C-alpha positions in Angstrom: 9.1 8.4 0.8 10.1 9.3 -2.6 7.5 7.0 -4.2 4.7 8.5 -2.3 5.9 12.1 -2.9 5.9 11.2 -6.6 2.5 9.4 -6.4 1.2 12.6 -4.6 2.4 15.1 -7.2 1.5 12.8 -10.1 -2.2 12.3 -8.8 -2.6 16.1 -8.1 -1.3 16.7 -11.9 -3.7 14.3 -13.2 -6.7 15.5 -11.1 -7.3 12.3 -8.9 -9.7 13.5 -6.4 -9.0 13.0 -2.7 -11.2 10.7 -0.6 -13.4 12.6 1.8 -12.8 10.0 4.6 -9.1 10.4 4.3 -9.2 14.0 4.3 -11.4 14.0 7.3 -9.0 11.7 9.1 -5.8 13.6 8.3 -7.0 17.2 8.3 -5.8 18.0 11.8 -2.2 16.8 11.0 -1.8 18.9 7.8 -1.4 22.1 9.4 -3.7 25.2 9.4 -2.6 26.5 6.0 -3.1 23.0 4.2 -5.8 22.9 1.4 -6.9 20.2 -1.2 -5.8 22.3 -4.1 -6.9 21.0 -7.5 -7.9 17.5 -5.8 -10.8 19.2 -3.8 -13.4 17.8 -6.3 -16.3 16.8 -4.3 -15.0 17.6 -0.9 -17.8 19.1 1.3 -16.8 22.7 2.2 -18.2 21.7 5.9 -16.1 18.4 6.0 -15.6 17.6 9.8 -12.3 16.3 10.9 -12.6 12.9 12.5 -10.3 11.2 14.9 -7.5 9.2 13.4 -7.3 5.6 13.8 -6.0 4.3 17.4 -2.5 3.4 17.5 -1.3 -0.2 17.1 -1.3 -2.2 20.4 1.7 -3.9 21.5 0.0 -7.3 20.5 -0.3 -5.9 16.9 3.4 -5.1 16.9 4.5 -8.3 18.2 2.4 -10.0 15.8 4.7 -8.6 13.1 7.9 -10.3 14.4 7.3 -13.5 12.6 6.9 -11.7 9.5 10.1 -9.8 9.4 12.6 -12.4 8.1 10.1 -12.7 4.9 10.1 -8.9 4.7 13.8 -8.7 4.8 14.3 -11.5 2.3 11.8 -9.6 -0.3 13.7 -6.4 0.3 17.0 -8.0 -0.4 15.4 -9.5 -3.6 14.1 -6.0 -4.8 17.6 -4.5 -4.3 19.7 -7.3 -5.8 21.9 -5.9 -8.5 21.1 -2.3 -7.6 24.5 -0.2 -7.0 24.7 2.1 -4.0 27.1 4.6 -5.3 27.1 7.3 -7.8 27.7 7.3 -10.8 26.8 3.4 -11.0 23.3 4.3 -9.9 23.0 6.8 -12.7 24.1 4.3 -15.2 22.0 1.6 -13.7 18.7 3.8 -14.1 19.8 5.0 -17.4 20.0 1.4 -18.8 16.7 0.4 -16.8 14.5 3.3 -17.6 16.2 5.6 -20.0 17.2 8.4 -17.4 19.8 8.7 -15.0 18.1 10.8 -12.5 21.1 13.0 -11.7 19.4 14.5 -8.5 20.3 11.2 -7.0 23.9 12.0 -7.1 23.4 14.5 -4.1 22.5 11.7 -1.8 25.2 11.0 0.6 24.1 7.8 2.1 24.6 4.7 -0.2 21.8 2.7 1.6 19.2 5.5 0.8 20.6 5.8 -2.7 20.1 2.1 -3.2 16.6 2.1 -1.9 15.5 5.1 -4.0 17.0 3.6 -7.1 15.4 0.2 -6.4 11.9 2.0 -6.0 
């Protein structure tokens, strides 16, 4: 979530335009007061909302089960060596990228703090 929020803000700041097909697909879920802001570029004023993609079938979901062990191993590799408590997370990030991101000190759950620091 944190990474997607960052990417949304970053892409809005540098003016990356939204894809019309994506806007049409998600327009009904964004709420009545949502607008494309600075990223509206070539979006047609008469853009019609389209139906979102269908939900995954039970078979699609079951097909993911064999992939879970590999996904869990990969997640463990990404988080290896990343602390889960403050101020250790701040020190880790300061050494890794030059900023401690003190806002993370407000997170209460170590698992979330570790996941955000790993991202």
